[in-house]
VOSELO-361606 format. One record per residue: residue in three letters; x, y, z of N, C-alpha, C in turn. Coordinates in pm, whole numbers, plus 50000, padded with zeros to 5 digits. Layout:
BEGIN
alaXYZXYZXYZ;...
//
This chain:
BEGIN
met741739063689975742339050289974743659050590051;thr743859040390132745129038990204745739025490167;asp747049024890157747709012490114747449001090212;ile747659003890341747538993390442746728998590560;ile745758990590604745038993390728745418982790829;ile745818987190947746138978191057745048979691162;ile744448968491199743358968691297743928964491432;gly743888973791529744378970891663745518979991703;gly745288987891808746278997391857746978992491982;gly747218979391988748068973892094749508973492048;ile750348966792124751778967392098752178960491968;val751468949691930751808942791805751378950991684;gly750178956691689749718964991579750598977191557;leu750978983691666751808995791654753218992491609;ala753768981391659755108977291615755108973891467;thr754038967291421753918963891279753828976591195;ala753008985891240752858998691168754199005891158;leu754919006291270756219013191272757209006391178;gln757258993091181758228985991097757918987890948;ile756628988490912756278990790771756739004590727;lys756459014690810756819028390772758339030490773;arg759029023490859760499024290859761069018990728;gln760509007890680761049001490560760539007790431;arg759279012490434758669017890312757909030590346;pro758649041690369758009054090414756939059390319;gly757039055690191756089060990093754719054690097;leu754579043290165753249036890174752389044190276;ser751099045390246750169051290344749659040090436;val749759042290567749389032290666748499038790771;thr747349032790796746419037690898746159026791001;val746269030391128745939021291238744559024991290;leu743679015091300742339017091356742259010291493;glu741859017691594741729012291730740339015691782;lys739609005791828738219008091870738109015991999;glu739119015292086739079022892211739569037192187;asn739359045692287739799059692275741229061792323;arg741939050892347743359051692385744079039392331;leu745379040392320746199029192275746459019492390;ala746819007292356747238997292455746198995092564;ala744928994892525743848994592624743588980692681;his744048970192613743658956792659744878948392696;gln745258938192618746338929392663747608937092698;thr747978946692613749228953992634749198961892764;gly748058967892793747968976492911747628969293039;his747448956193031747068948593150748058937493183;asn749258937893123750188926993152751138930893266;ser752018921593302752848923593421754118931393394;gly754338935293269755498943793240756828936693247;val756838923793211758088916093215758718915693075;ile760018917893069760788915592947761238901092952;his760678892792863760968878492865762248875292789;ser762948865292840764268861892785764198852192667;gly763108844592654763028833992554763318820292611;leu763278819092742763618806792811762678795192780;tyr761368798192774760358787492778760018781292644;tyr760428787292534759808784192406760598773992326;lys759858765692255760448754892178761458760492077;pro762698755692079763718760891986763238760091842;gly763408771191770762988771791630761568776191609;ser760748776691716759358781091702759308796191679;leu758148800991631757988815391611758168822891743;lys757668816991853757818823391983759298824892020;ala760068814092001761478814492039762258824291953;thr762108823191821762918831691733762528846391746;asn761218849091755760768863091766761048868891904;cys760968860692009761228865792142762698869792156;ile763588861092109765018863792125765438875592037;arg764988875791911765308887191825764628899891877;gly763358898291917762608909891965763168915692093;tyr763698906992179764318911292306765408921792279;trp766328918392188767428927692159766938940092085;met765948938391998765378949991927764698959392026;leu763988953792124763298961892225764298969792309;leu765358962992354766348969892437767028981092359;glu767358978392233767988988592150767059000592131;phe765768997792106764779008492088764669016792216;cys764569010092330764399017292457765619025792491;glu766799020592461768029028392484768019040992397;lys767669039392272767689050692177766629060992210;glu765449056192254764309065192275764089068692423;asn765029064792509764969068192653763689063092721;val763299050892686762189044292756762809036292872;pro762419039092996763069032393109762749017493117;tyr763759009693150763598995393176764728991093268;glu764618978893320765668973693408765798958693388;leu767018954193364767298939893355767718935093493;cys766728930493568766948926693708767188911693725;gly766888903693621767018889293631765888883093712;lys765768869893700764758862693779765298848993818;ile764658843093918764958829193948763718820793921;val763948808793867762908798793849763168788093956;val762138784794033762308776694153761568763394142;ala762308752494164761678739394182761368737994330;thr760088737394364759698736994506759688722794562;lys759758712894472759778698894517760648690694422;pro761208679494468762108671594383761498667394250;ala760188665094247759538660594123759638670994011;glu759898683694047759978694393946761378695993888;ile762368689093946763758691093901763968686793755;pro763408675493708763598672093567763088682993471;gln761928688893503761408699593418762288712093427;leu762838714993545763778726193559765018723693472;asn765508711193471766658707793387766318709293239;asn765088705493202764648707193063764638721993024;leu764158730493117764148744893090765558750293072;tyr766478745593154767878749793145768438746293007;glu768188733992963768678729592832768018737492720;arg766718739992735765988747692633766538761892624;gly766798768092739767378781392741768718781892669;gln769548771592692770848771092624770668769292474;gln769718760792434769438758792291768968771892226;asn768268780092304767768792892251768808804092260;gly770018800492302771118810092298771238819192419;leu770548815992528770648824392649771988821892717;glu772678832692744773988831592811773838835392957;gly774658829193041774668832693183773648825393266;leu772888816093206771988807793286772808800193389;lys772268798993509773028792393614772108784093701;lys772458771493721771738763093817772058768093958;leu771088767694046771258773094181770948762394286;thr771828761594386771518753594505770598761694596;gln770128755494703769288762794798770038774994852;ala771298773094888772088784094945772248795394844;glu772478791894717772648802094613771348809494586;met770218802194592768918808894576768708819194686;his769078815694808768868824794921769758837194913;glu770878836194844771718848094822770998858094733;ile770218852994636769508861694541768158865994598;glu767418856194651766088858694710766068851994848;pro766378859394954766568853395086765328846195142;his764138849695095762918844395156762268833195074;val762918829394965762338819094879762568805194937;arg761658795894904761838781994944761838773294820;gly762798764094812762858754994698763988745194716;val763958734594636765018724594646766148727494547;glu765808734394439766798737894338766248749494257;gly767128756994191766648768294114767518771193993;met767138781693921767908785993804767868801293796;trp768998807093769769128821593752769068824993604;val768178834593569768018839093430768318854093427;pro769558857893390769948871993402769278881293302;gln768778875893189768228884593082766878890593116;thr766138884793209764758889293234764758903393293;gly763778911393250763718925193297762298929893321;ile762168942593354760858948793379760768961993305;ile759538965393262759308976993177757828980693184;asp757498992593134756098996793120755758996292971;tyr754978986192931754698984492788753758994992732;val752999001692816752179012692766753089024092720;gln754129026892796755109036992755755779033092624;val756089020192609756689015392484755729018092368;cys754449014892388753439017092284753339031692244;glu753309040192344753209054592316754399059292234;lys755569053792262756769057692185756699051892043;tyr756229039392028756029033891893755099042991813;ala753989047091877752999055491808753609068891768;glu754399074591858755049087491830755969086391708;lys756789075891705757729074191592756979071191463;phe755889063391472755069060191355754449072891297;arg753919081391384753319093891336754369103091274;glu755559103291332756649111591276756979107391133;leu756779094391104757059089290969755869090990875;gly754809097590924753649100390839752499090690855;gly752589081690953751499072290977750309078891045;glu749149072791030747909078391087747299068391185;ile746879073291300746199064991400744829070891426;arg743809062791411742439067391438741889059591557;leu741619066791664741089060791787739569061191786;gly738959052491864737499052391878736779048291752;glu737419039591670736779034591547736779019391549;lys735599013791560735448999291566735128993791428;val735918983991384735678977691253734458968691265;thr733508970591172732268962691175732128953391056;gln732838956490947732678948290826733908949990738;ile734298939090672735388939390574734908931990450;thr734988938690335734568932490209735758931790116;pro736378919890101737518918690009737058919489864;gly737798927189784737508928289641738658922789559;asn738618924789429739668919789341740998926889363;thr740928939889381742168947589401742188954889535;leu740998958189586740918965689712739928958789806;ser740138960989936739148956890035738468969390090;val737188968090122736448978990185736338975790333;val736818984890417736768983190562735768993290617;leu734728988090680733688996590735733868997390887;thr733869009490941733889011191086732579017791129;asp732429019891259731209026491306731229041491279;lys732319046391215732409060791186732739063991041;ala733349054590969733839057990834733959045390749;thr734219047590619734469036790525735839039190460;tyr736639028490451737989029390395738149019290282;glu738949023090184739409013590083740899011290105;thr741318998690096742728995690123743188983790039;lys744488983490011745058972289936745298960190026;leu745538962790155745858951790246745348954790387;val744708944890447744278945790587745228937290672;ile745768943290778746568935690875745808935791007;asn745498923891053744658922191172745538919191293;cys745598928791386746318926991513745338929991627;ala744158924191617743048927891706743008920091836;gly744038912191865744138905991996742978897192033;leu742208901492133741088893592184739978891392081;tyr739958899691977738958898091871739618894591737;ser740838889791741741558886991615740878875991534;asp740268866191600739568855791525738318861291456;lys737638870391523736428876491464736788884791341;ile737868892691353738308900891239738798891891127;ala739538881291161740028871991058738858866090980;gln737778862891051736618857090983735978866890886;leu736048879990918735508890090827736298890790697;thr737548886290698738388887490578738248875690484;gln737468865490522737368853690437736018846790454;arg735638839190354734348832290356734438819090431;glu735538811790410735668798790475735828800590625;pro735188791890709735348793390853736798790690895;ile737328798990982738698796891029738698785791135;asn739868779691150739958767491230740378770191375;leu740188782191421740548784991561739588795191620;arg739608795891751738808805891823739638811091939;ile739478824091967740148829892083739348826392208;ile740038820192302739448817092433740058826892533;pro739238835192599739788845092691740058839192830;phe741278840192876741638835893011742018848093093;arg741308850193203741628861493291742728857693389;gly743688866593404744728864993505744538875593611;glu744398871393734744128880793845745378882093933;tyr745678894393972746868897194052746498902494190;phe747358899894285747348907094412748608915694419;lys748538926194499749728934194529750148931394673;ile751438931994697751948929694832752018943094905;arg751518943195029751538955495108752968960695121;pro753148973895121754498979795123755398974095234;glu754818971795353755658967295465756168952995448;lys755608945495350756058931795326756778930095192;gln757028941095123757668939994992759128935595000;tyr759708936295121761088931595139761208916495113;leu760088909395113760118894895090760548891394948;val760398900794855760728898294714761688909094665;arg762828905094616763778914894562763488918194415;asn763258907794334763038910094191761908901294137;leu762238890594064761228881994003761458867594047;ile760388861094091760448847194136759348839394066;tyr759728829293989758788821193911758848806593954;pro757728799493946757758784993967758188777793840;val758428764893849758608756593729757218754693668;pro757008758593541755648757693484755258743493448;asp753958741293443753398728793393753628728293242;pro754408718493192754748718493049753548716292958;asn752418711393013751248708692931750248720192927;phe750528730793001749568741693014750288754692976;pro749728762992885750478774492833750458786692926;phe750588784293055750648795193153751818792293247;leu752348802693308753598801293382753408798893532;gly752158798693580751918796693723752048809793799;val751518810093923751568822594000753018825594038;his753388838294026754768842194052754808856294111;phe755978860594148756178873894209756958882594112;thr756478894894090757098903993994757268917894055;arg758498922594058758718936594096758378945293975;met757628955893998757178964493888758168975893865;val758258980493741759258990593705758969004093774;his757689006693809757349019193878757239017294029;gly757659005494077757599002794220756478993294255;gly756628986394367755618976894412755888962794361;ile755218953194425755358939094389753978933394357;glu753868926594243752638919394208752838904594234;ala751748897994274751748883594292750608877694209;gly750918867994128749928861894041750548859993903;pro749788857993798748328856593800747918841893805;asn746658839693840746048826793813745598826893667;ala744898816893623744408816593484743028810293484;val741988818793478740608813693481739888817893352;leu738948809793312738158813193194737388825993220;ala737518835693128736728847993138735438846093061;phe734318850893116733008849293052732678861092961;gln733708868892930733588879992836735008882292784;arg735138885392656736498886692601737288897892668;glu736628908092710737318918792782736788919192925;gly736648907292984736078905993118737158906393224;tyr737448918193274738538919893371738088917493515;arg736778916493536736258913693670735458900693668;lys735368894193782734598881693791733148883893748;ser732628895893771731218898793742730978902293595;asp732038903393515731878906893374731428894593295;ile730198895093246729658883793170728968889093044;asn729348883492931728668886192805728118872692758;leu726798870992765726188857892740726508852592601;lys726508861292501726788856892364728228851792354;glu729168859492409730578855292402730828842792487;met730158841992601730318830292687729818817792614;tyr728678818992548728128807692473729078803692360;glu729628813592290730558810592180731758802592231;thr732258806192350733388798992407732988784892448;leu731908783692525731518770792581731048760892474;ser730538766092362730018757292257731108753592155;trp732268759492164733368756492070733908742592101;ser733908733992001734308720092023735728719192077;gly736588728192031737968728192080738038731092229;phe737228740792274737248744092417736708732392500;gln735678725792449735108714392523736158703492543;lys737028701592443738098691792455739158696492555;val739448709592554740378715192652739838713192793;ala738558716192810737938714892943737978700492992;ala737728690992901737768676892940739178672692980;lys740158678592915741558674892939742108681293066;tyr741738693993089742358701693198741378705293309;trp740278697793322739238701893417739798703093558;glu740718694393595741238694593732742068707293756;thr742938710293660743738722593668742828734793669;gly741818734593581740888745893571740128748193699;leu739678737393764738958738893890739858744893997;gly741118740693998742068746394095742258761294074;glu742338765493947742498779693916741248787493957;met740068781893931738808788493969738718789794122;tyr739118779094191739088779294337739978790494391;arg741178791694334742098802394377741538816094344;ser740738816894236740138829594198739158834494304;phe738418825094363737398828994461737858827494605;ser739038821594625739538819494761740918825794776;lys740958836994849742238843494874743168834294954;thr742568826195041743338816595120744058806695028;ala743348801594928743958791994835745028798794750;phe744778811194709745768818794631747038820594715;thr746848824294842747998826194932748778813294947;lys748068802194957748728789294974749618786194853;ala749148789494735749948787394614751218795994617;leu751078808594665752238817394676753218812594783;gln752688806394888753538801394997754428789794953;glu754068783394841754978773194786756338779294755;leu756328791994712757568798994679758128806994796;ile757228813994868757668822194983756758818795102;pro757208809895190756368805495301755918816795394;glu756718827495402756398838395497755218846995454;ile754838846195325753738854795278752438850395344;gln751668859995392750398857195460749248863595386;glu748058858495410746868863595342746708878695362;asp746998883495482746828897695512747858906495441;asp748898900295387749938907895316749508911595174;leu748378905895129747948907594991746738916794981;val746808926194889745648934694858745308932694711;glu744028934094679743598931394542744318940394443;gly744808934394336745508941994232744678942594106;gly745368943293994744678944093866744438930393807;ser744048930193681743858917693608744078920293461;gly744318909493389744448910293245743708898693183;val743428899593053742798888492983743708884492867;arg744078871692867744968866292765744138860892650;ala744478864992528743798859892408744498847192364;gln743968835792409744598822892380743828815692270;ala744488813392156743828806392046743728791492075;cys742608785992036742328771692056741788766191924;asp742358755091877741848749391752740728739391778;arg740158733991671738998725191685739328711991755;thr740608708091752740988695291812741228696591962;gly741098708692017741338710692159742768714592190;gly743508718592087744878723092108744908737692147;leu745528740692263745798754692297747088758492225;leu746988766892124748138769692038749298774992122;asp750438768292110751598771892189752488781892117;asp752208784091987753068792991909752248804491853;phe752938814991809752268825691739751638819891612;ala750478825291572749798820391452749468832191361;ile749918831391236749658841991138748968835491018;leu747718839690993746928834190883746868844490770;glu747088840090647747108849390534746038845990431;thr745458856490374744638855090254745218864890151;glu744578865290034745098873989927745128888689969;arg744138892890050744018907090086744218909690235;ser744658899390310744778901590455745908893290516;ile746428898490627747358891190713746778891990853;asn746508880290913745838879791042746768873991149;val747108882291248747898877291361746888872091463;cys746748858691467745628852791541746008846191672;asn747278845391703747668840491836748968847291872;ala748858857591954750068864791996749968868692143;pro749828858492231749888861492374751348862992416;ser751628862892545752998863792594753878853592522;pro755058857392473755818869692497755678879892384;ala754458882592338754278891592224754788905692252;ala754648910492376755108924092406756618924992391;thr757338915592451758798915192436759168913792289;ser758408905592217758728902092078758198911991976;ser757548922792021756708930991932757418936091809;leu758628941491824759328946891707759718935791609;ser759998924091663760338912791576759098907391505;ile757988905991579756728901891514756348912291410;gly756488924991445756188935791351757018934891225;leu758298931291241759178929791125758748917691041;thr758428906691107757958894591036756708897790954;val755738904491017754478907690949754718917990839;ser755558927890867755818938290766756488932290642;glu757368922590662758008916090546756988908590463;lys756048901990531754968895190458754128905390381;ala753868916790446753038927190384753748933490264;leu755008937090284755728944490179756038935890059;ser756048922790076756258913989961755098914989862;arg753988920989905752808922289819752788935689746;phe753738944389773753728957789710754928959389617;
//
């Protein structure tokens, strides 16, 4: 018997495990991860950005956890010698119609306590990013770059030092809640536990459903983000991070340029529906999962609402020319030949039955389980704070 089982060896699961063991070293905690390595999915496929908390509604779980988690992450990395760099970023309004939304972002950043935000004229933007094009911009000094897989490995190391156990290559297949204990069945073993904590990312809704009889009111919709890399001889076009003004109605930040902590520049991502929850390539199709997505009433409402945006994203996915054109909004000098195919990631975006793409983190609780069911970006930046939030919920039961 183990006191707590955490399902998912990504950054949120490991941060939660670490925070529990830090606060209550005497509890037995086991992390189950279906892959043979940690951080195999969302954590290991993201762009490695340390987010400042600029975009999120003041007082929301995203805002409070991102800002608290930001400082917790930096403190952890300093103490544990995990390399990172606070290089800052600019957010660029490429046309006058985007200036009101840029002003809204500036005000939101101030409400969220960000210091040093600065409005930028065209001339000031060119001092920071000489090749950018825009009518107005904003400087965000807190934004940084990091390798979140390295962060995960360090979380795991500290968790194990405190007596925690991580079991790789074990997929959870069944959970049976009892009066005092739950039985967790994997493809290799059977466990008894007092509490299940679900941090399963792309499958968090499936695991949540295993913990309760009533149908849950959300489904994970997988959105693939595809990146290009800029050829070395053209990397001078980007100094650090360049972002567009995001569409306030769509929970994605638009294609942008990101300098990576290990070198190189990524451009992207777009946001297209993935036909498999872990579908990192266009050719990855799981018919059962695709049907589950397309038949979900909430997704059908999303598709009806955003079909035009979605078609544009799909077009950019299959047309390098269209992708380049989107990037040229920010840097006109970038050419199609400057881009080589990069990696991709899949975002686990929760969608409710009404067609709402959940904009905030979502944590669902039952008597024997805590389910983290919506933790896309900025979950990596926020991980230690989300872990603390979840651990406090967990420890209140012991």
